[in-house]
C-alpha positions in Angstrom: -19.7 19.5 -16.4 -16.9 16.9 -15.6 -17.6 13.5 -13.7 -17.3 14.0 -10.6 -16.0 10.2 -8.7 -15.4 9.2 -4.9 -12.3 6.8 -4.7 -11.2 5.1 -1.5 -7.6 4.5 -1.0 -6.2 6.9 -3.6 -3.3 8.2 -2.3 -1.0 4.8 -3.6 -1.0 1.3 -4.8 -4.0 0.9 -7.3 -5.7 3.6 -5.6 -3.1 6.8 -6.9 -2.7 4.8 -10.9 -7.0 5.1 -10.4 -6.9 8.8 -9.3 -3.8 9.9 -12.1 -5.9 8.0 -14.8 -9.0 10.2 -14.0 -7.5 13.0 -14.0 -5.7 12.9 -16.8 -9.3 12.1 -18.7 -10.7 15.5 -17.1 -12.7 14.0 -14.2 -12.9 15.3 -11.5 -11.8 13.6 -8.1 -12.9 13.6 -4.7 -9.8 11.3 -3.2 -9.4 9.6 0.7 -7.0 8.2 2.5 -5.8 8.0 6.5 -3.4 11.4 6.3 -2.9 14.2 4.0 -0.8 13.8 0.5 1.0 16.1 -0.6 -0.3 16.8 -4.1 -3.6 17.5 -3.4 -3.8 20.5 -3.3 -2.1 20.7 -7.2 -4.0 20.1 -9.7 -7.8 21.6 -9.3 -10.0 18.7 -10.6 -8.8 17.2 -7.0 -10.2 17.2 -3.3 -8.8 15.3 -0.8 -10.4 14.4 2.5 -8.8 12.5 5.7 -11.2 10.1 6.6 -9.8 6.4 9.0 -12.6 4.0 7.8 -12.3 2.3 10.7 -14.0 5.1 12.2 -18.3 5.0 11.4 -18.5 8.9 13.0 -15.0 9.7 10.6 -17.6 8.4 7.7 -20.3 9.9 8.4 -18.9 12.9 9.2 -17.3 13.7 6.1 -18.3 11.2 3.0 -22.1 11.2 3.5 -21.8 15.0 3.2 -20.6 14.5 0.1 -23.7 13.2 -1.1 -25.7 15.3 0.7 -24.8 18.9 -1.8 -26.1 19.6 -5.1 -23.4 18.3 -7.5 -22.9 14.5 -6.2 -20.5 12.0 -7.1 -21.9 10.3 -10.0 -19.3 7.3 -9.4 -17.9 5.9 -6.2 -14.8 3.7 -6.8 -14.4 1.8 -2.9 -10.6 0.9 -3.5 -9.5 1.5 0.8 -8.4 -2.2 2.0 -6.2 -3.5 4.9 -4.7 -6.5 5.0 -3.9 -7.9 8.0 -3.0 -11.5 9.5 -4.6 -13.0 11.6 -3.3 -17.0 12.8 -6.1 -19.8 13.5 -3.6 -20.0 17.4 -4.7 -16.7 17.8 -6.4 -16.3 21.4 -10.2 -15.7 20.6 -9.7 -12.1 21.6 -7.4 -11.0 19.3 -8.4 -13.0 16.6 -12.1 -11.7 16.4 -10.3 -8.3 16.8 -8.7 -8.4 13.2 -11.6 -10.1 11.6 -13.6 -7.1 12.5 -11.7 -4.4 12.2 -11.0 -6.0 8.6 -14.3 -6.2 8.0 -15.0 -2.5 8.9 -12.8 -1.1 6.4 -13.3 -3.6 3.3 -16.7 -4.3 3.8 -18.8 -2.4 6.4 -18.0 1.1 4.5 -17.7 -0.1 1.6 -21.4 -0.4 2.2 -22.6 2.2 4.4 -20.6 4.5 1.1 -22.8 2.7 -1.7 -25.9 2.7 0.5 -26.0 6.4 1.0 -24.4 6.7 -2.9 -28.1 4.4 -4.3 -30.3 6.3 -2.1 -29.2 9.6 -3.4 -29.5 8.4 -6.7 -32.8 7.1 -6.9 -33.9 10.3 -5.5 -32.2 12.2 -8.2 -32.8 10.1 -10.7 -28.8 9.9 -11.3 -27.5 7.0 -13.5 -24.9 6.0 -11.0 -21.6 3.9 -10.6 -20.0 1.5 -8.3 -16.8 -0.1 -8.9 -15.6 -2.2 -5.5 -12.0 -3.1 -5.9 -12.6 -6.5 -3.9 -9.9 -9.4 -5.0 -8.6 -12.5 -6.5 -8.8 -14.3 -2.5 -13.0 -13.4 -2.7 -12.7 -15.2 -5.6 -10.6 -18.5 -5.1 -10.0 -17.6 -0.9 -6.1 -17.3 0.9 -4.2 -18.9 2.9 -5.3 -18.7 6.7 -3.8 -16.0 8.1 -5.7 -14.0 5.4 -9.3 -15.7 6.0 -10.5 -12.5 6.9 -9.5 -10.1 4.6 -10.3 -12.7 1.4 -13.8 -13.1 3.0 -14.5 -9.2 3.3 -13.5 -9.5 -0.2 -15.9 -12.4 -1.0 -18.2 -10.7 0.9 -17.8 -7.6 -1.2 -18.2 -9.2 -4.6 -21.4 -10.8 -3.4 -22.9 -6.9 -2.3 -22.1 -5.9 -5.6 -24.1 -8.8 -7.7 -26.9 -8.2 -5.2 -26.8 -3.9 -6.3 -26.1 -4.9 -9.9 -29.7 -7.0 -9.5 -31.7 -4.9 -7.4 -31.3 -1.6 -8.8 -30.7 -2.0 -12.6 -33.9 -1.1 -13.3 -33.4 2.4 -12.1 -30.4 2.7 -14.0 -27.9 1.9 -11.5 -24.9 0.0 -12.3 -21.8 -1.8 -9.9 -19.2 -3.8 -11.3 -16.1 -5.6 -9.4 -12.4 -6.6 -10.0 -10.4 -9.3 -8.4 -6.4 -8.2 -9.1 -4.5 -10.8 -8.1 -1.4 -9.8 -6.8 -0.1 -6.1 -8.2 2.9 -4.6 -8.5 2.2 -1.6 -5.5 4.4 -1.9 -1.8 1.8 -4.1 -0.4 3.3 -6.5 -3.2 7.0 -5.1 -2.5 5.9 -6.4 1.2 5.2 -9.6 0.5 8.1 -9.9 -2.4 10.5 -9.1 1.2 8.5 -12.2 3.0 7.8 -14.8 0.3 10.6 -14.1 -2.2 9.4 -12.9 -5.7 9.2 -16.9 -7.3 6.2 -17.1 -4.8 4.3 -14.7 -6.2 4.1 -16.0 -9.9 5.9 -19.3 -9.5 1.4 -19.8 -10.9 0.5 -16.9 -13.1 0.5 -18.2 -16.9 2.7 -14.9 -17.3 6.0 -14.2 -15.8 5.2 -10.5 -14.3 2.4 -9.4 -11.7 0.2 -7.1 -13.1 1.1 -3.1 -12.8 -1.7 -0.7 -11.3 -2.2 0.7 -13.9 -4.1 -2.1 -16.1 -6.2 -2.2 -12.9 -6.7 1.6 -13.2 -7.6 1.5 -17.4 -10.4 -0.6 -16.6 -12.2 1.3 -13.7 -12.0 4.1 -16.2 -13.7 2.5 -18.6 -16.3 0.8 -15.9 -16.6 4.4 -14.5 -17.4 5.8 -18.3 -20.6 4.3 -18.2 -20.2 2.3 -21.3 -20.1 -1.0 -20.5 -24.1 -1.1 -18.7 -24.4 -4.1 -19.9 -21.4 -6.0 -17.9 -22.9 -4.9 -14.3 -22.6 -7.5 -11.5 -19.4 -8.6 -13.1 -16.9 -9.5 -12.0 -13.6 -8.4 -13.5 -10.3 -10.7 -12.6 -7.0 -9.3 -13.4 -4.8 -12.2 -12.2 -1.6 -12.6 -14.1 -2.8 -16.4 -15.7 -3.2 -17.6 -12.0 -7.0 -18.4 -12.1 -9.0 -18.1 -15.5 -12.9 -18.3 -15.2 
């Protein structure tokens, strides 16, 4: 029987690379995005859910039931996230609206999904794995207009460590991945705004990471072969900082 995986944000970028690699290796994947995707019916090992992580009622009606079925996901990959600008010169209302939205999608939704998974794994005695895709911004910070994003990803990393410390003895492991710029639509948008030199000027390499390299790490963690790395953050940032 193939390992069942829940993957948020599976329709493009890093999420799509993760989905494609897992399917190639015969995992059964439930993916989510905010809209339907054309290819969702082309692979019997893939099921797609349209779910807006901004809306807690959608999380509860669409994702929570996945952990009430007979065969529940053994691996949870929280990849979906938003990257929204909020200037310090914005009004208090505008600024907090962006903060609240960012925390909801990037951190609160992640936390709820992990909570549902953990409770079911403990009930059923499953050695579940959680993989949270954070960001280098959660480690080193970001520019002021993306402070909400950085804070949400730092929270994700700390939350992951807490899961690892609290639940390792029950066989549940948790990991974070902190990518820098990755060659996705988000990076292309940044190139259009700042120029390619801005993305690579502080790197040890002269190119940004392909999403497939993130996917390779995710698949290794999903396999359960790195249990003794639980709680660790895997930094994939082309050498923009070294720890």
